[in-house]
C-alpha positions in Angstrom: -19.5 7.0 -15.6 -17.1 8.2 -13.5 -16.8 8.8 -9.5 -14.6 10.5 -7.9 -14.2 8.7 -4.2 -11.3 9.5 -0.6 -8.0 8.5 -1.7 -6.3 9.0 1.6 -4.1 6.2 2.5 -5.0 5.0 5.0 -2.2 2.5 6.5 -2.5 -1.3 7.1 -0.4 -3.5 9.5 0.7 -6.5 6.7 3.3 -9.3 7.8 4.4 -12.5 5.9 1.8 -15.4 5.3 2.8 -18.5 8.8 -0.1 -21.1 7.7 2.5 -22.3 5.1 6.6 -21.5 4.9 8.5 -23.0 1.5 11.2 -25.3 1.8 14.4 -23.2 4.8 12.1 -20.1 4.9 12.3 -18.5 9.0 10.5 -15.8 10.2 10.6 -13.1 12.5 8.4 -13.0 15.3 6.3 -10.0 14.4 6.3 -12.0 11.3 7.8 -9.0 9.1 11.2 -10.2 7.9 11.4 -14.1 6.1 15.0 -15.1 5.5 16.7 -18.0 4.7 19.8 -19.4 5.1 20.6 -22.1 3.0 22.8 -24.1 1.3 21.3 -25.3 -1.8 17.3 -25.1 -2.8 14.9 -22.4 -3.0 12.2 -21.5 -0.7 8.9 -18.8 -1.5 6.8 -17.5 1.1 3.6 -15.6 0.6 2.7 -12.2 2.1 -0.7 -12.6 4.2 -3.4 -10.4 1.6 -3.9 -11.8 -1.1 -5.1 -8.4 -3.2 -7.9 -7.0 -5.2 -9.4 -3.8 -5.5 -7.5 -0.7 -5.3 -3.9 0.5 -4.4 -1.2 -0.4 -2.5 2.0 0.2 -2.0 3.9 -2.0 -0.1 7.7 -0.9 0.9 11.2 -3.6 1.1 14.1 -3.5 2.4 16.5 -5.2 1.2 18.4 -6.4 4.2 20.1 -9.4 2.4 20.0 -11.1 -0.9 22.3 -12.6 -3.0 22.0 -13.0 -6.9 19.4 -15.9 -5.8 16.4 -13.9 -4.9 13.3 -12.9 -6.9 11.2 -10.8 -5.6 7.5 -9.7 -7.2 3.4 -11.0 -7.7 1.9 -14.6 -7.5 -2.2 -14.9 -8.6 -4.1 -16.9 -6.7 -3.5 -20.4 -8.5 0.4 -20.1 -7.3 -1.6 -21.0 -3.5 -1.9 -25.1 -3.3 1.4 -25.3 -5.3 4.4 -26.5 -3.7 6.5 -23.3 -2.7 10.4 -24.9 -3.0 11.5 -23.9 -6.4 12.0 -21.4 -8.3 9.2 -18.5 -8.8 10.2 -17.3 -11.7 9.5 -20.9 -13.4 6.1 -20.6 -12.4 2.9 -20.0 -14.7 1.8 -17.6 -11.4 4.6 -15.0 -11.0 5.4 -11.6 -12.4 9.0 -11.4 -10.1 12.8 -9.7 -10.6 15.9 -11.5 -11.0 17.1 -10.0 -8.3 21.6 -10.4 -9.8 20.2 -8.5 -13.3 16.4 -6.9 -12.7 15.3 -8.8 -15.4 11.5 -9.3 -15.1 10.1 -13.4 -15.7 6.3 -12.9 -15.8 4.9 -16.0 -15.9 7.1 -18.2 -16.4 8.6 -16.9 -19.3 11.6 -14.3 -19.8 10.9 -10.1 -20.6 13.4 -7.7 -22.5 11.2 -5.6 -18.9 14.6 -4.4 -17.4 14.8 -2.6 -13.3 18.3 -2.1 -11.9 20.6 -5.4 -9.9 18.6 -5.6 -6.6 21.4 -5.9 -4.0 21.6 -5.0 0.4 20.6 -2.8 1.2 18.5 -1.4 -1.9 14.8 -1.1 -0.6 12.3 -2.1 -3.0 9.1 0.2 -3.7 5.6 -2.1 -5.2 2.9 -0.4 -6.1 0.1 -2.3 -7.1 -3.2 -0.6 -8.8 -5.7 -3.8 -9.5 -8.0 -1.3 -11.4 -5.1 -1.2 -13.7 -4.3 -4.4 -12.9 -0.3 -3.5 -13.2 2.4 -2.9 -10.8 4.7 -0.3 -10.5 8.4 -1.5 -9.0 10.8 1.1 -7.7 14.4 0.7 -6.5 15.4 3.5 -4.2 18.8 3.0 -2.0 20.9 5.3 0.1 19.5 6.7 3.6 18.2 9.5 1.0 14.9 7.3 -0.6 15.8 8.9 -3.8 13.5 6.6 -6.9 17.0 4.9 -9.1 14.0 2.9 -10.6 11.5 2.5 -12.1 9.2 -0.3 -13.8 5.6 -0.7 -14.3 4.6 -3.9 -15.4 0.5 -4.3 -16.9 -1.8 -7.4 -17.3 -1.0 -8.9 -13.8 -3.2 -11.7 -12.5 -6.7 -10.1 -10.7 -5.4 -11.4 -7.3 -2.5 -11.4 -6.0 -0.4 -11.5 -3.4 3.7 -10.0 -2.8 5.7 -12.9 -2.9 9.8 -13.4 -2.9 11.6 -16.9 -4.1 15.0 -17.3 -1.9 17.6 -19.9 -3.2 21.0 -20.6 -1.2 23.1 -18.0 0.6 22.2 -16.0 3.6 19.3 -13.7 2.3 16.5 -11.6 4.6 13.7 -9.8 3.5 11.7 -6.6 5.6 8.0 -6.0 5.1 9.2 -1.7 6.1 5.6 -0.8 5.5 1.7 -0.9 3.6 -1.2 1.4 2.6 -3.4 1.1 0.1 -6.1 4.3 -0.5 -8.7 4.5 -3.0 -7.9 5.2 -7.0 -8.7 9.0 -7.9 -10.5 7.9 -9.8 -13.4 4.5 -10.2 -14.2 3.0 -13.3 -17.9 2.0 -14.2 -18.0 0.2 -17.1 -15.3 1.8 -19.0 -11.4 2.0 -19.8 -9.4 4.3 -18.7 -8.4 5.9 -22.5 -12.0 6.0 -22.3 -12.6 8.3 -20.2 -10.0 11.1 -22.2 -13.0 11.3 -25.5 -14.3 14.6 -25.6 -17.8 13.0 -26.0 -17.0 12.8 -21.7 -15.7 16.4 -20.6 -18.1 17.3 -18.7 -17.7 21.0 -17.0 -17.7 22.0 -13.3 -20.7 24.0 -12.5 -18.8 27.0 -10.9 -19.5 27.2 -6.7 -22.8 27.4 -4.4 -24.8 27.3 -8.4 -27.1 25.9 -9.5 -28.5 23.4 -12.6 -30.0 26.6 -15.2 -33.4 25.0 -15.4 -34.7 24.4 -19.2 -36.3 27.8 -19.3 -33.7 29.2 -18.5 -31.9 27.3 -21.7 -34.2 28.6 -24.6 -34.2 32.3 -22.6 -30.6 32.1 -23.9 -30.8 30.5 -27.3 -33.9 33.7 -27.8 -31.6 35.9 -26.9 -28.6 35.0 -29.4 -31.4 35.5 -31.8 
């Protein structure tokens, strides 16, 4: 089955969590900018929303980044853990390494690479909980041009945006967030199944009515 629904995006006032802070983590008065200025160690901070459905797009402005930074998602099971460790080592993290742009998936290294994240970069995360995938888009400069894109599948069923900041002067701002409904709801079937020929239903013409069985019978007789 399939069902169409509205896809108009709505703005979401997303902020960083204030009830729990990683080591050395500081938040601005609006809870939109997370900063860390330490000579050693790690501090992790999560956005204040657990995502379980719909499509959420989050724009992050990397005001200041060193090579010791990771940005991405964590699953719900990360919440009770120590937020003072390198997130790339966590079994619950899916994060990009700022120095290399390489993705770490649930504690394991991968061959997936976006591009090196530098100060001034804008990183857009599109989290599709219907498909259980995240799309990373790296934008550089003021023209909004996408420099690199990476799609990662098999994300946890409940996730939050996360940053992990190591030594140095670092600052990341939540620039904006919008949420939209998927264009097609998956009701008991996977995406690829919708392209099966038996699932193709011809649309009715505008203002037309479905034909009755009697009309269909007349059509068959006229053909014969």
